[in-house]
C-alpha positions in Angstrom: 238.0 41.6 94.1 240.4 38.6 94.3 240.3 35.6 92.0 239.0 33.4 94.8 236.1 35.8 95.4 235.3 36.0 91.7 235.3 32.2 91.4 233.0 31.9 94.4 230.5 34.4 92.9 230.7 32.7 89.5 230.0 29.3 91.0 227.2 30.6 93.3 224.9 31.6 90.4 224.8 28.1 88.7 224.4 26.5 92.1 221.4 28.7 92.9 219.9 27.9 89.5 220.4 24.2 90.0 218.7 24.4 93.4 215.8 26.4 92.0 215.4 24.0 89.1 215.4 21.0 91.5 212.8 22.7 93.8 210.5 23.3 90.8 210.8 19.7 89.6 210.1 18.4 93.1 206.9 20.6 93.3 205.7 19.4 89.9 206.2 15.7 90.6 204.7 16.0 94.0 201.3 16.7 92.4 201.6 13.8 90.0 199.7 11.3 92.2 197.7 8.5 90.6 193.9 8.7 90.3 192.1 7.1 93.1 188.6 6.2 94.3 187.4 8.7 97.0 183.8 7.5 97.1 183.9 6.7 100.8 186.1 9.5 102.0 184.4 12.1 104.1 186.9 14.7 102.9 185.2 14.5 99.5 181.7 14.8 101.0 180.8 11.1 101.1 179.9 10.2 97.5 178.8 6.8 98.8 175.6 8.5 99.9 174.5 8.5 96.3 175.9 5.2 95.1 173.4 2.6 94.0 170.6 2.3 91.5 168.6 5.3 90.3 166.0 5.9 87.6 166.3 8.9 85.2 163.5 11.4 85.3 164.4 13.1 82.0 165.8 12.0 78.6 169.6 11.6 78.8 172.0 11.2 76.0 174.7 8.5 75.8 177.7 9.7 73.8 181.1 8.4 72.9 183.4 11.3 73.7 187.1 10.7 72.9 186.6 6.9 73.2 184.8 7.2 76.6 181.1 6.6 77.2 179.5 9.6 78.8 175.9 10.0 80.1 174.8 13.6 79.4 172.0 15.8 80.5 170.7 18.3 78.0 172.9 21.0 79.6 176.1 19.0 79.1 175.2 17.9 75.6 175.0 21.6 74.6 178.7 21.9 75.6 180.1 18.9 73.7 182.4 19.4 70.7 182.1 17.8 67.3 184.3 14.8 68.4 181.4 13.5 70.5 179.3 10.8 68.8 175.7 10.4 70.0 175.0 6.7 70.6 171.5 6.8 72.1 168.7 8.9 73.6 167.8 7.2 76.9 164.1 7.7 77.9 162.9 8.7 81.4 162.8 5.6 83.6 166.2 4.3 82.4 168.0 2.6 85.3 171.6 3.6 86.0 174.0 2.5 88.7 176.0 5.3 90.4 179.3 3.7 91.4 182.4 5.9 92.1 183.9 9.3 92.6 187.5 9.3 91.2 190.0 12.0 92.1 192.5 12.9 89.5 195.1 15.0 91.5 197.3 17.5 89.7 199.8 20.2 90.7 197.5 22.7 88.9 194.0 21.6 89.8 192.4 18.4 91.1 189.6 17.0 88.9 186.9 14.5 89.6 185.0 11.9 87.6 181.7 10.5 88.6 181.3 7.0 87.2 178.6 4.5 86.9 176.9 2.2 84.3 173.6 1.5 82.6 171.7 -1.4 84.2 170.0 -2.7 81.0 170.4 -2.5 77.2 173.3 -2.9 74.8 175.7 -0.8 76.9 174.7 -2.3 80.3 177.6 -2.8 82.7 180.1 -0.8 80.7 181.8 2.0 82.7 180.7 5.5 81.8 181.2 9.0 83.1 178.2 10.6 84.7 177.3 14.2 84.0 177.9 16.5 86.9 174.4 17.9 86.4 173.0 14.6 87.6 174.1 15.6 91.1 173.1 18.4 93.4 175.5 21.2 94.2 178.2 20.7 96.8 181.7 22.3 97.1 183.1 19.9 94.6 180.2 19.8 92.1 179.7 23.6 92.1 183.0 24.1 90.3 182.2 21.6 87.5 178.7 22.9 86.7 179.8 26.5 86.7 176.9 27.3 89.0 177.3 30.2 91.5 178.1 29.2 95.0 174.9 29.2 97.1 175.0 30.5 100.7 174.9 26.9 102.2 175.7 23.6 100.6 174.9 20.0 101.7 177.6 18.2 103.6 177.1 15.0 101.6 176.5 14.3 97.9 172.9 14.3 96.7 171.4 13.5 93.4 169.7 16.3 91.4 166.0 15.7 92.2 165.1 17.0 88.7 167.2 14.3 87.1 167.2 11.1 89.2 164.9 9.2 91.6 165.0 5.9 93.5 
């Protein structure tokens, strides 16, 4: 092997490593989009079909979880860790406003937040995360509730009729 061939082989390895590193970095940053409201996007099953005012049918719990207000059903409250501070038990008939579905894209796994607010009381109008169990299953919500995938799913978002009513 000549010196010219050896130098070409020696320089080829770092170049390949550099190209591979740049491709990995490009793939990672491509998934770093900003969170966005997808409430009206049919691609995300028209969350706008459930926006508006609803009354609770069961007692829900308002918690401060890592500095964020979260409205929890009994199933979600069972999963909270010790950092969650219970603020109030909200009785059936409490009026809530369902407002947005926010997509948080990631190169690993997209996540979604359902947001809204309480209509009355000391926390009225403050943004809060709505428990996934307040909504019926659909291809997005099935993943978050851990429920098995049923044979057919609705094409639009729906509220869980055991939890909310107009």
